[in-house]
LUMNU-294083 format. One record per residue (C-alpha): x, z, y; chain; residue in one letter; residue number from 1. Coordinates in steps of 0.05 Angstrom, whole numbers. Layout:
{{X Z Y} "A" "A" NUM}
...
This chain:
{{2573 871 2170} "A" "X" 1}
{{2643 900 2171} "A" "X" 2}
{{2672 903 2241} "A" "X" 3}
{{2741 885 2271} "A" "X" 4}
{{2767 933 2326} "A" "X" 5}
{{2838 936 2363} "A" "X" 6}
{{2869 979 2416} "A" "X" 7}
{{2937 945 2439} "A" "X" 8}
{{2987 984 2486} "A" "X" 9}
{{3046 956 2521} "A" "X" 10}
{{3083 991 2573} "A" "X" 11}
{{3142 961 2616} "A" "X" 12}
{{3149 1024 2665} "A" "X" 13}
{{3163 972 2719} "A" "X" 14}
{{3201 993 2775} "A" "X" 15}
{{3221 1062 2745} "A" "X" 16}
{{3291 1082 2718} "A" "X" 17}
{{3261 1076 2650} "A" "X" 18}
{{3241 1002 2654} "A" "X" 19}
{{3234 959 2594} "A" "X" 20}
{{3223 882 2595} "A" "X" 21}
{{3187 861 2534} "A" "X" 22}
{{3130 912 2520} "A" "X" 23}
{{3076 873 2558} "A" "X" 24}
{{3096 808 2523} "A" "X" 25}
{{3090 848 2454} "A" "X" 26}
{{3015 869 2473} "A" "X" 27}
{{3001 797 2492} "A" "X" 28}
{{3034 767 2428} "A" "X" 29}
{{2996 822 2389} "A" "X" 30}
{{2930 803 2423} "A" "X" 31}
{{2938 727 2407} "A" "X" 32}
{{2956 742 2332} "A" "X" 33}
{{2899 783 2321} "A" "X" 34}
{{2848 740 2354} "A" "X" 35}
{{2876 664 2333} "A" "X" 36}
{{2899 686 2262} "A" "X" 37}
{{2863 749 2237} "A" "X" 38}
{{2793 736 2270} "A" "X" 39}
{{2788 795 2319} "A" "X" 40}
{{2743 790 2375} "A" "X" 41}
{{2782 777 2438} "A" "X" 42}
{{2779 826 2500} "A" "X" 43}
{{2713 828 2534} "A" "X" 44}
{{2671 836 2471} "A" "X" 45}
{{2670 910 2466} "A" "X" 46}
{{2719 911 2402} "A" "X" 47}
{{2786 897 2432} "A" "X" 48}
{{2824 938 2487} "A" "X" 49}
{{2890 917 2518} "A" "X" 50}
{{2925 970 2563} "A" "X" 51}
{{2984 949 2603} "A" "X" 52}
{{3017 972 2665} "A" "X" 53}
{{3009 906 2698} "A" "X" 54}
{{2991 919 2772} "A" "X" 55}
{{2919 893 2765} "A" "X" 56}
{{2904 949 2716} "A" "X" 57}
{{2927 1005 2761} "A" "X" 58}
{{2867 1051 2778} "A" "X" 59}
{{2825 1021 2717} "A" "X" 60}
{{2816 1049 2647} "A" "X" 61}
{{2869 998 2619} "A" "X" 62}
{{2926 1025 2656} "A" "X" 63}
{{2961 1072 2606} "A" "X" 64}
{{2964 1139 2634} "A" "X" 65}
{{2962 1196 2589} "A" "X" 66}
{{2892 1208 2603} "A" "X" 67}
{{2869 1136 2593} "A" "X" 68}
{{2907 1130 2525} "A" "X" 69}
{{2874 1193 2497} "A" "X" 70}
{{2809 1165 2519} "A" "X" 71}
{{2823 1099 2487} "A" "X" 72}
{{2846 1135 2420} "A" "X" 73}
{{2773 1165 2421} "A" "X" 74}
{{2740 1099 2433} "A" "X" 75}
{{2783 1067 2374} "A" "X" 76}
{{2768 1120 2322} "A" "X" 77}
{{2690 1130 2339} "A" "X" 78}
{{2632 1089 2311} "A" "X" 79}
{{2672 1062 2256} "A" "X" 80}
{{2640 1052 2185} "A" "X" 81}
{{2654 1034 2111} "A" "X" 82}
{{2698 968 2105} "A" "X" 83}
{{2715 964 2180} "A" "X" 84}
{{2785 941 2200} "A" "X" 85}
{{2818 978 2256} "A" "X" 86}
{{2883 962 2292} "A" "X" 87}
{{2930 999 2336} "A" "X" 88}
{{2995 975 2368} "A" "X" 89}
{{3040 1010 2416} "A" "X" 90}
{{3102 979 2449} "A" "X" 91}
{{3139 1025 2500} "A" "X" 92}
{{3184 1084 2500} "A" "X" 93}
{{3189 1137 2444} "A" "X" 94}
{{3219 1200 2455} "A" "X" 95}
{{3230 1271 2422} "A" "X" 96}
{{3212 1336 2447} "A" "X" 97}
{{3224 1410 2425} "A" "X" 98}
{{3184 1423 2363} "A" "X" 99}
{{3145 1485 2388} "A" "X" 100}
{{3113 1494 2316} "A" "X" 101}
{{3176 1502 2276} "A" "X" 102}
{{3155 1453 2226} "A" "X" 103}
{{3211 1400 2235} "A" "X" 104}
{{3275 1410 2208} "A" "X" 105}
{{3306 1374 2265} "A" "X" 106}
{{3272 1423 2319} "A" "X" 107}
{{3247 1357 2348} "A" "X" 108}
{{3175 1326 2349} "A" "X" 109}
{{3170 1249 2361} "A" "X" 110}
{{3132 1229 2419} "A" "X" 111}
{{3105 1165 2457} "A" "X" 112}
{{3111 1162 2530} "A" "X" 113}
{{3051 1140 2577} "A" "X" 114}
{{3067 1109 2640} "A" "X" 115}
{{3057 1176 2676} "A" "X" 116}
{{3096 1215 2626} "A" "X" 117}
{{3143 1249 2674} "A" "X" 118}
{{3081 1285 2706} "A" "X" 119}
{{3030 1282 2654} "A" "X" 120}
{{3076 1298 2593} "A" "X" 121}
{{3089 1260 2531} "A" "X" 122}
{{3043 1255 2469} "A" "X" 123}
{{3073 1285 2413} "A" "X" 124}
{{3069 1266 2340} "A" "X" 125}
{{3020 1323 2325} "A" "X" 126}
{{2974 1303 2379} "A" "X" 127}
{{2975 1232 2356} "A" "X" 128}
{{2953 1254 2287} "A" "X" 129}
{{2896 1297 2313} "A" "X" 130}
{{2875 1242 2359} "A" "X" 131}
{{2880 1181 2313} "A" "X" 132}
{{2885 1196 2244} "A" "X" 133}
{{2839 1261 2238} "A" "X" 134}
{{2777 1227 2267} "A" "X" 135}
{{2780 1160 2228} "A" "X" 136}
{{2728 1145 2182} "A" "X" 137}
{{2755 1154 2112} "A" "X" 138}
{{2728 1086 2086} "A" "X" 139}
{{2755 1045 2150} "A" "X" 140}
{{2824 1022 2144} "A" "X" 141}
{{2871 1031 2202} "A" "X" 142}
{{2933 994 2213} "A" "X" 143}
{{2985 1018 2263} "A" "X" 144}
{{3044 982 2288} "A" "X" 145}
{{3091 1027 2333} "A" "X" 146}
{{3148 990 2367} "A" "X" 147}
{{3187 1047 2399} "A" "X" 148}
{{3245 1096 2392} "A" "X" 149}
{{3240 1153 2340} "A" "X" 150}
{{3178 1126 2311} "A" "X" 151}
{{3188 1139 2237} "A" "X" 152}
{{3134 1191 2232} "A" "X" 153}
{{3105 1190 2302} "A" "X" 154}
{{3037 1198 2272} "A" "X" 155}
{{3056 1246 2221} "A" "X" 156}
{{3027 1208 2159} "A" "X" 157}
{{3036 1247 2096} "A" "X" 158}
{{3073 1194 2056} "A" "X" 159}
{{3131 1151 2071} "A" "X" 160}
{{3163 1095 2034} "A" "X" 161}
{{3237 1111 2020} "A" "X" 162}
{{3273 1073 1960} "A" "X" 163}
{{3334 1042 1964} "A" "X" 164}
{{3350 976 1935} "A" "X" 165}
{{3335 1003 1866} "A" "X" 166}
{{3270 1038 1884} "A" "X" 167}
{{3307 1106 1887} "A" "X" 168}
{{3327 1152 1943} "A" "X" 169}
{{3404 1147 1952} "A" "X" 170}
{{3425 1218 1957} "A" "X" 171}
{{3497 1199 1968} "A" "X" 172}
{{3481 1154 2031} "A" "X" 173}
{{3438 1207 2057} "A" "X" 174}
{{3496 1253 2054} "A" "X" 175}
{{3541 1204 2087} "A" "X" 176}
{{3493 1190 2142} "A" "X" 177}
{{3483 1265 2154} "A" "X" 178}
{{3560 1275 2160} "A" "X" 179}
{{3564 1214 2208} "A" "X" 180}
{{3514 1243 2253} "A" "X" 181}
{{3550 1309 2257} "A" "X" 182}
{{3612 1273 2275} "A" "X" 183}
{{3582 1227 2326} "A" "X" 184}
{{3552 1293 2361} "A" "X" 185}
{{3619 1323 2357} "A" "X" 186}
{{3654 1263 2389} "A" "X" 187}
{{3601 1257 2438} "A" "X" 188}
{{3616 1326 2470} "A" "X" 189}
{{3694 1314 2473} "A" "X" 190}
{{3718 1298 2545} "A" "X" 191}
{{3674 1341 2584} "A" "X" 192}
{{3594 1368 2584} "A" "X" 193}
{{3539 1334 2618} "A" "X" 194}
{{3462 1346 2611} "A" "X" 195}
{{3457 1274 2584} "A" "X" 196}
{{3511 1286 2534} "A" "X" 197}
{{3479 1353 2510} "A" "X" 198}
{{3414 1321 2499} "A" "X" 199}
{{3442 1265 2462} "A" "X" 200}
{{3483 1312 2419} "A" "X" 201}
{{3425 1354 2406} "A" "X" 202}
{{3388 1294 2381} "A" "X" 203}
{{3446 1276 2332} "A" "X" 204}
{{3448 1341 2302} "A" "X" 205}
{{3376 1346 2300} "A" "X" 206}
{{3380 1282 2253} "A" "X" 207}
{{3436 1312 2212} "A" "X" 208}
{{3394 1370 2207} "A" "X" 209}
{{3339 1330 2175} "A" "X" 210}
{{3381 1291 2128} "A" "X" 211}
{{3414 1357 2098} "A" "X" 212}
{{3348 1388 2097} "A" "X" 213}
{{3323 1331 2051} "A" "X" 214}
{{3385 1338 2007} "A" "X" 215}
{{3367 1415 2001} "A" "X" 216}
{{3296 1407 1980} "A" "X" 217}
{{3309 1339 1948} "A" "X" 218}
{{3267 1357 1883} "A" "X" 219}
{{3204 1360 1926} "A" "X" 220}
{{3217 1297 1967} "A" "X" 221}
{{3229 1252 1910} "A" "X" 222}
{{3196 1183 1911} "A" "X" 223}
{{3140 1171 1861} "A" "X" 224}
{{3135 1102 1822} "A" "X" 225}
{{3111 1067 1883} "A" "X" 226}
{{3171 1095 1925} "A" "X" 227}
{{3123 1138 1965} "A" "X" 228}
{{3158 1208 1985} "A" "X" 229}
{{3120 1263 2015} "A" "X" 230}
{{3137 1283 2088} "A" "X" 231}
{{3148 1355 2105} "A" "X" 232}
{{3093 1374 2155} "A" "X" 233}
{{3062 1446 2163} "A" "X" 234}
{{2994 1415 2158} "A" "X" 235}
{{2964 1388 2093} "A" "X" 236}
{{2952 1323 2121} "A" "X" 237}
{{2946 1290 2054} "A" "X" 238}
{{2878 1325 2041} "A" "X" 239}
{{2846 1284 2098} "A" "X" 240}
{{2858 1226 2050} "A" "X" 241}
{{2852 1176 2106} "A" "X" 242}
{{2863 1101 2097} "A" "X" 243}
{{2917 1091 2149} "A" "X" 244}
{{2978 1048 2145} "A" "X" 245}
{{3035 1053 2197} "A" "X" 246}
{{3094 1003 2204} "A" "X" 247}
{{3145 1031 2254} "A" "X" 248}
{{3201 1003 2282} "A" "X" 249}
{{3256 1054 2265} "A" "X" 250}
{{3272 1119 2232} "A" "X" 251}
{{3260 1183 2272} "A" "X" 252}
{{3336 1189 2287} "A" "X" 253}
{{3341 1115 2312} "A" "X" 254}
{{3324 1072 2371} "A" "X" 255}
{{3284 1009 2373} "A" "X" 256}
{{3307 951 2409} "A" "X" 257}
{{3278 918 2470} "A" "X" 258}
{{3309 849 2469} "A" "X" 259}
{{3303 774 2482} "A" "X" 260}
{{3287 726 2426} "A" "X" 261}
{{3280 650 2441} "A" "X" 262}
{{3286 661 2518} "A" "X" 263}
{{3227 709 2517} "A" "X" 264}
{{3231 786 2524} "A" "X" 265}
{{3200 822 2468} "A" "X" 266}
{{3210 886 2422} "A" "X" 267}
{{3249 866 2359} "A" "X" 268}
{{3199 900 2313} "A" "X" 269}
{{3141 868 2340} "A" "X" 270}
{{3172 799 2337} "A" "X" 271}
{{3195 808 2266} "A" "X" 272}
{{3129 836 2244} "A" "X" 273}
{{3086 780 2272} "A" "X" 274}
{{3138 727 2249} "A" "X" 275}
{{3133 758 2179} "A" "X" 276}
{{3057 756 2179} "A" "X" 277}
{{3054 687 2207} "A" "X" 278}
{{3103 658 2153} "A" "X" 279}
{{3062 690 2097} "A" "X" 280}
{{2995 712 2118} "A" "X" 281}
{{2972 742 2051} "A" "X" 282}
{{3032 793 2032} "A" "X" 283}
{{3031 864 2005} "A" "X" 284}
{{3050 924 2046} "A" "X" 285}
{{3120 931 2014} "A" "X" 286}
{{3132 856 2021} "A" "X" 287}
{{3114 859 2095} "A" "X" 288}
{{3166 918 2106} "A" "X" 289}
{{3219 885 2062} "A" "X" 290}
{{3212 817 2099} "A" "X" 291}
{{3211 857 2169} "A" "X" 292}
{{3274 890 2151} "A" "X" 293}
{{3306 826 2128} "A" "X" 294}
{{3289 792 2195} "A" "X" 295}
{{3325 846 2235} "A" "X" 296}
{{3381 872 2190} "A" "X" 297}
{{3431 822 2217} "A" "X" 298}
{{3425 833 2291} "A" "X" 299}
{{3397 905 2295} "A" "X" 300}
{{3420 972 2267} "A" "X" 301}
{{3344 998 2267} "A" "X" 302}
{{3309 1003 2200} "A" "X" 303}
{{3231 993 2199} "A" "X" 304}
{{3192 1043 2163} "A" "X" 305}
{{3124 1041 2126} "A" "X" 306}
{{3080 1106 2119} "A" "X" 307}
{{3010 1118 2095} "A" "X" 308}
{{2952 1170 2093} "A" "X" 309}
{{2956 1179 2016} "A" "X" 310}
{{2989 1158 1950} "A" "X" 311}
{{2965 1086 1956} "A" "X" 312}
{{2982 1020 1918} "A" "X" 313}
{{3037 990 1962} "A" "X" 314}
{{3030 922 1926} "A" "X" 315}
{{2959 912 1953} "A" "X" 316}
{{2953 856 2009} "A" "X" 317}
{{2955 879 2081} "A" "X" 318}
{{2880 882 2102} "A" "X" 319}
{{2880 856 2176} "A" "X" 320}
Protein backbone atom coordinates (compact mmCIF):
# COMPACT_ATOMS: atom_id res chain seq x y z
CA UNK A 1 0.00 0.00 0.00
CA UNK A 2 1.43 3.45 -0.92
CA UNK A 3 2.87 5.38 1.99
CA UNK A 4 2.57 9.02 3.07
CA UNK A 5 5.64 10.48 4.73
CA UNK A 6 6.55 14.04 5.80
CA UNK A 7 9.40 16.11 7.19
CA UNK A 8 8.40 19.56 8.47
CA UNK A 9 11.00 22.11 9.65
CA UNK A 10 10.35 25.48 11.31
CA UNK A 11 13.09 27.62 12.88
CA UNK A 12 12.49 30.90 14.74
CA UNK A 13 16.13 31.38 15.92
CA UNK A 14 14.66 32.52 19.23
CA UNK A 15 16.88 34.82 21.27
CA UNK A 16 19.37 35.39 18.45
CA UNK A 17 20.07 38.45 16.32
CA UNK A 18 18.31 36.61 13.48
CA UNK A 19 15.03 35.91 15.27
CA UNK A 20 11.90 35.24 13.24
CA UNK A 21 8.40 34.91 14.64
CA UNK A 22 6.23 32.78 12.39
CA UNK A 23 8.28 29.74 11.38
CA UNK A 24 7.30 27.40 14.21
CA UNK A 25 3.67 28.38 13.63
CA UNK A 26 4.19 27.53 9.96
CA UNK A 27 5.43 24.07 10.92
CA UNK A 28 2.43 23.42 13.16
CA UNK A 29 0.00 24.72 10.56
CA UNK A 30 1.54 22.50 7.87
CA UNK A 31 1.38 19.51 10.24
CA UNK A 32 -2.31 20.10 10.92
CA UNK A 33 -3.06 20.61 7.23
CA UNK A 34 -1.33 17.38 6.20
CA UNK A 35 -2.85 15.29 8.99
CA UNK A 36 -6.37 16.70 9.04
CA UNK A 37 -6.93 17.37 5.36
CA UNK A 38 -4.53 15.22 3.34
CA UNK A 39 -4.48 11.96 5.30
CA UNK A 40 -0.87 11.97 6.49
CA UNK A 41 -0.13 10.01 9.68
CA UNK A 42 0.54 12.28 12.70
CA UNK A 43 3.92 12.51 14.45
CA UNK A 44 4.69 9.50 16.61
CA UNK A 45 3.67 6.95 13.98
CA UNK A 46 7.03 6.79 12.24
CA UNK A 47 6.03 8.60 9.04
CA UNK A 48 6.05 12.27 10.10
CA UNK A 49 8.87 14.23 11.73
CA UNK A 50 8.46 17.83 12.90
CA UNK A 51 11.69 19.72 13.69
CA UNK A 52 11.56 23.08 15.50
CA UNK A 53 13.82 25.07 17.79
CA UNK A 54 11.34 24.96 20.67
CA UNK A 55 13.25 24.58 23.98
CA UNK A 56 11.94 21.06 24.63
CA UNK A 57 13.56 19.84 21.40
CA UNK A 58 17.07 21.01 22.26
CA UNK A 59 19.44 18.06 22.58
CA UNK A 60 17.06 15.74 20.67
CA UNK A 61 17.03 14.64 17.01
CA UNK A 62 14.11 17.06 16.49
CA UNK A 63 16.25 20.17 17.13
CA UNK A 64 17.05 21.61 13.65
CA UNK A 65 20.84 21.64 13.73
CA UNK A 66 22.83 21.17 10.54
CA UNK A 67 23.62 17.54 11.42
CA UNK A 68 20.06 16.72 12.49
CA UNK A 69 18.54 18.24 9.35
CA UNK A 70 20.86 16.26 7.08
CA UNK A 71 20.04 13.10 9.03
CA UNK A 72 16.31 13.85 8.66
CA UNK A 73 16.77 14.29 4.91
CA UNK A 74 18.30 10.82 4.80
CA UNK A 75 15.30 9.42 6.70
CA UNK A 76 12.87 11.20 4.37
CA UNK A 77 14.41 9.91 1.16
CA UNK A 78 15.01 6.32 2.25
CA UNK A 79 12.71 3.29 2.05
CA UNK A 80 10.27 4.91 -0.36
CA UNK A 81 8.53 2.97 -3.11
CA UNK A 82 6.37 3.39 -6.19
CA UNK A 83 3.26 5.48 -5.54
CA UNK A 84 4.47 6.91 -2.22
CA UNK A 85 3.62 10.53 -1.42
CA UNK A 86 6.45 12.41 0.30
CA UNK A 87 6.41 15.95 1.71
CA UNK A 88 9.16 18.34 2.79
CA UNK A 89 8.62 21.87 4.10
CA UNK A 90 11.06 24.39 5.52
CA UNK A 91 10.30 27.74 7.15
CA UNK A 92 13.29 29.71 8.33
CA UNK A 93 16.11 31.85 7.04
CA UNK A 94 17.37 31.45 3.51
CA UNK A 95 20.67 32.94 2.48
CA UNK A 96 23.28 33.11 -0.24
CA UNK A 97 26.96 32.21 -0.19
CA UNK A 98 29.72 32.43 -2.77
CA UNK A 99 29.33 29.84 -5.52
CA UNK A 100 32.60 27.94 -5.31
CA UNK A 101 31.82 25.82 -8.38
CA UNK A 102 31.28 28.79 -10.68
CA UNK A 103 27.98 27.51 -12.10
CA UNK A 104 25.78 30.43 -11.02
CA UNK A 105 25.86 33.55 -13.18
CA UNK A 106 25.30 35.62 -10.02
CA UNK A 107 28.28 34.02 -8.28
CA UNK A 108 25.98 33.07 -5.39
CA UNK A 109 24.49 29.78 -4.19
CA UNK A 110 21.13 29.74 -2.40
CA UNK A 111 21.13 28.23 1.10
CA UNK A 112 19.00 27.36 4.08
CA UNK A 113 20.15 28.17 7.61
CA UNK A 114 20.00 25.54 10.38
CA UNK A 115 19.75 26.80 13.94
CA UNK A 116 23.54 26.47 14.29
CA UNK A 117 24.44 27.93 10.89
CA UNK A 118 26.88 30.43 12.40
CA UNK A 119 29.10 27.58 13.63
CA UNK A 120 28.13 24.57 11.51
CA UNK A 121 27.51 26.42 8.26
CA UNK A 122 24.62 26.86 5.86
CA UNK A 123 23.28 24.10 3.62
CA UNK A 124 23.76 25.08 -0.03
CA UNK A 125 21.49 24.37 -2.98
CA UNK A 126 23.91 21.78 -4.35
CA UNK A 127 23.99 20.02 -0.97
CA UNK A 128 20.19 20.15 -0.79
CA UNK A 129 19.82 18.56 -4.20
CA UNK A 130 22.27 15.78 -3.43
CA UNK A 131 20.70 15.11 -0.02
CA UNK A 132 17.03 15.34 -1.02
CA UNK A 133 16.47 14.98 -4.76
CA UNK A 134 19.15 12.54 -5.92
CA UNK A 135 18.27 9.75 -3.41
CA UNK A 136 14.51 9.88 -4.07
CA UNK A 137 12.81 6.83 -5.55
CA UNK A 138 11.92 7.84 -9.15
CA UNK A 139 8.35 6.55 -8.78
CA UNK A 140 7.61 8.29 -5.48
CA UNK A 141 6.37 11.88 -5.63
CA UNK A 142 8.04 14.49 -3.45
CA UNK A 143 6.37 17.87 -2.89
CA UNK A 144 8.51 20.63 -1.36
CA UNK A 145 7.41 23.93 0.20
CA UNK A 146 10.22 26.36 1.05
CA UNK A 147 9.17 29.55 2.81
CA UNK A 148 12.45 31.43 3.03
CA UNK A 149 14.43 34.14 1.27
CA UNK A 150 16.32 33.37 -1.96
CA UNK A 151 14.44 30.09 -2.37
CA UNK A 152 13.57 30.09 -6.08
CA UNK A 153 16.14 27.45 -7.05
CA UNK A 154 17.17 26.34 -3.57
CA UNK A 155 17.03 22.63 -4.46
CA UNK A 156 18.44 23.03 -7.99
CA UNK A 157 15.52 21.41 -9.79
CA UNK A 158 16.17 21.41 -13.54
CA UNK A 159 13.00 23.20 -14.68
CA UNK A 160 11.15 26.29 -13.48
CA UNK A 161 7.78 27.70 -14.54
CA UNK A 162 8.54 31.10 -16.08
CA UNK A 163 5.69 32.48 -18.17
CA UNK A 164 4.30 35.99 -18.11
CA UNK A 165 0.56 36.60 -18.21
CA UNK A 166 0.52 35.39 -21.83
CA UNK A 167 2.50 32.24 -21.08
CA UNK A 168 5.79 33.63 -22.42
CA UNK A 169 9.00 34.94 -20.90
CA UNK A 170 8.87 38.72 -20.98
CA UNK A 171 12.38 39.83 -21.97
CA UNK A 172 11.57 43.55 -21.67
CA UNK A 173 10.52 43.12 -18.03
CA UNK A 174 13.67 41.06 -17.44
CA UNK A 175 15.81 43.85 -18.87
CA UNK A 176 14.06 46.52 -16.81
CA UNK A 177 14.47 44.47 -13.64
CA UNK A 178 18.18 43.96 -14.31
CA UNK A 179 18.67 47.70 -14.78
CA UNK A 180 16.72 48.35 -11.59
CA UNK A 181 18.97 46.02 -9.59
CA UNK A 182 22.10 47.78 -10.84
CA UNK A 183 20.63 51.17 -9.91
CA UNK A 184 19.65 49.89 -6.47
CA UNK A 185 23.15 48.60 -5.86
CA UNK A 186 24.66 51.91 -6.97
CA UNK A 187 22.31 53.85 -4.68
CA UNK A 188 23.10 51.60 -1.76
CA UNK A 189 26.81 52.36 -2.05
CA UNK A 190 26.30 56.13 -2.01
CA UNK A 191 26.86 57.86 1.28
CA UNK A 192 29.66 55.70 2.64
CA UNK A 193 30.74 52.08 2.78
CA UNK A 194 30.04 49.39 5.36
CA UNK A 195 30.30 45.62 5.30
CA UNK A 196 26.51 45.31 5.38
CA UNK A 197 26.19 47.69 2.46
CA UNK A 198 28.87 45.87 0.49
CA UNK A 199 27.18 42.50 1.07
CA UNK A 200 23.77 43.88 0.07
CA UNK A 201 25.20 45.52 -3.04
CA UNK A 202 26.90 42.27 -4.04
CA UNK A 203 23.56 40.49 -3.76
CA UNK A 204 21.79 43.10 -5.90
CA UNK A 205 24.52 43.03 -8.54
CA UNK A 206 24.49 39.24 -8.48
CA UNK A 207 20.78 39.32 -9.22
CA UNK A 208 21.35 41.76 -12.07
CA UNK A 209 24.03 39.47 -13.50
CA UNK A 210 21.53 36.61 -13.49
CA UNK A 211 18.99 38.69 -15.39
CA UNK A 212 21.41 39.88 -18.08
CA UNK A 213 22.83 36.37 -18.40
CA UNK A 214 19.31 35.08 -19.12
CA UNK A 215 18.96 37.75 -21.82
CA UNK A 216 22.26 36.82 -23.43
CA UNK A 217 21.39 33.15 -23.51
CA UNK A 218 17.66 33.65 -24.00
CA UNK A 219 17.50 31.16 -26.85
CA UNK A 220 18.39 28.25 -24.57
CA UNK A 221 16.18 29.47 -21.73
CA UNK A 222 12.87 29.75 -23.60
CA UNK A 223 9.87 28.18 -21.96
CA UNK A 224 8.18 25.22 -23.65
CA UNK A 225 4.44 24.90 -24.25
CA UNK A 226 3.94 24.17 -20.54
CA UNK A 227 5.75 27.36 -19.57
CA UNK A 228 8.74 25.37 -18.28
CA UNK A 229 12.22 26.80 -18.81
CA UNK A 230 15.45 24.90 -18.11
CA UNK A 231 17.62 26.11 -15.26
CA UNK A 232 21.33 26.62 -15.88
CA UNK A 233 23.19 24.23 -13.54
CA UNK A 234 26.53 22.58 -14.22
CA UNK A 235 25.17 19.15 -13.30
CA UNK A 236 22.76 17.38 -15.63
CA UNK A 237 20.04 17.09 -12.99
CA UNK A 238 17.40 16.51 -15.67
CA UNK A 239 18.85 13.06 -16.33
CA UNK A 240 17.80 11.96 -12.83
CA UNK A 241 14.15 12.31 -13.89
CA UNK A 242 12.87 12.57 -10.32
CA UNK A 243 9.18 13.16 -9.62
CA UNK A 244 9.78 16.25 -7.49
CA UNK A 245 7.72 19.45 -7.35
CA UNK A 246 8.74 22.52 -5.39
CA UNK A 247 6.78 25.61 -4.40
CA UNK A 248 9.09 28.33 -3.11
CA UNK A 249 8.28 31.65 -1.51
CA UNK A 250 10.17 33.92 -3.89
CA UNK A 251 12.71 34.25 -6.66
CA UNK A 252 16.42 33.80 -5.93
CA UNK A 253 16.92 37.58 -5.77
CA UNK A 254 14.00 38.21 -3.39
CA UNK A 255 13.17 37.94 0.29
CA UNK A 256 10.20 36.07 1.73
CA UNK A 257 8.07 37.83 4.35
CA UNK A 258 7.80 36.82 8.01
CA UNK A 259 4.55 38.54 8.90
CA UNK A 260 1.36 38.52 10.97
CA UNK A 261 -2.00 37.55 9.50
CA UNK A 262 -5.22 37.54 11.51
CA UNK A 263 -3.16 38.17 14.65
CA UNK A 264 -0.91 35.15 14.19
CA UNK A 265 2.77 35.18 13.22
CA UNK A 266 3.31 33.28 9.98
CA UNK A 267 5.33 33.10 6.80
CA UNK A 268 3.43 34.78 3.99
CA UNK A 269 4.11 31.93 1.55
CA UNK A 270 3.06 29.19 3.98
CA UNK A 271 -0.16 31.03 4.77
CA UNK A 272 -0.98 31.65 1.10
CA UNK A 273 -0.20 28.08 0.01
CA UNK A 274 -2.35 26.45 2.68
CA UNK A 275 -5.20 28.92 2.19
CA UNK A 276 -5.14 28.15 -1.53
CA UNK A 277 -5.13 24.39 -0.96
CA UNK A 278 -7.92 24.55 1.62
CA UNK A 279 -10.18 26.67 -0.56
CA UNK A 280 -9.78 24.34 -3.56
CA UNK A 281 -8.28 20.98 -2.54
CA UNK A 282 -8.19 19.55 -6.09
CA UNK A 283 -6.13 22.05 -8.10
CA UNK A 284 -3.42 21.68 -10.70
CA UNK A 285 0.15 22.72 -9.97
CA UNK A 286 -0.22 25.80 -12.15
CA UNK A 287 -3.50 26.76 -10.47
CA UNK A 288 -1.95 26.49 -7.01
CA UNK A 289 0.96 28.70 -8.07
CA UNK A 290 -1.32 31.29 -9.69
CA UNK A 291 -3.71 31.39 -6.73
CA UNK A 292 -0.84 31.60 -4.24
CA UNK A 293 0.63 34.50 -6.18
CA UNK A 294 -2.76 36.18 -6.29
CA UNK A 295 -3.12 35.86 -2.51
CA UNK A 296 0.19 37.68 -1.99
CA UNK A 297 0.40 40.21 -4.81
CA UNK A 298 -1.47 43.09 -3.14
CA UNK A 299 0.56 43.10 0.09
CA UNK A 300 3.93 41.54 -0.74
CA UNK A 301 6.59 42.02 -3.41
CA UNK A 302 7.76 38.39 -3.35
CA UNK A 303 6.79 36.21 -6.32
CA UNK A 304 6.27 32.50 -5.48
CA UNK A 305 7.94 30.03 -7.83
CA UNK A 306 7.20 26.51 -9.09
CA UNK A 307 10.00 24.18 -10.20
CA UNK A 308 10.10 20.48 -10.97
CA UNK A 309 12.38 17.55 -11.75
CA UNK A 310 11.37 17.10 -15.39
CA UNK A 311 9.24 18.35 -18.25
CA UNK A 312 5.99 17.35 -16.59
CA UNK A 313 2.34 18.19 -17.20
CA UNK A 314 1.66 21.18 -14.94
CA UNK A 315 -2.10 20.82 -15.41
CA UNK A 316 -2.24 17.60 -13.41
CA UNK A 317 -3.71 17.80 -9.90
CA UNK A 318 -1.38 18.32 -6.96
CA UNK A 319 -0.73 14.90 -5.42
CA UNK A 320 -0.73 15.07 -1.62
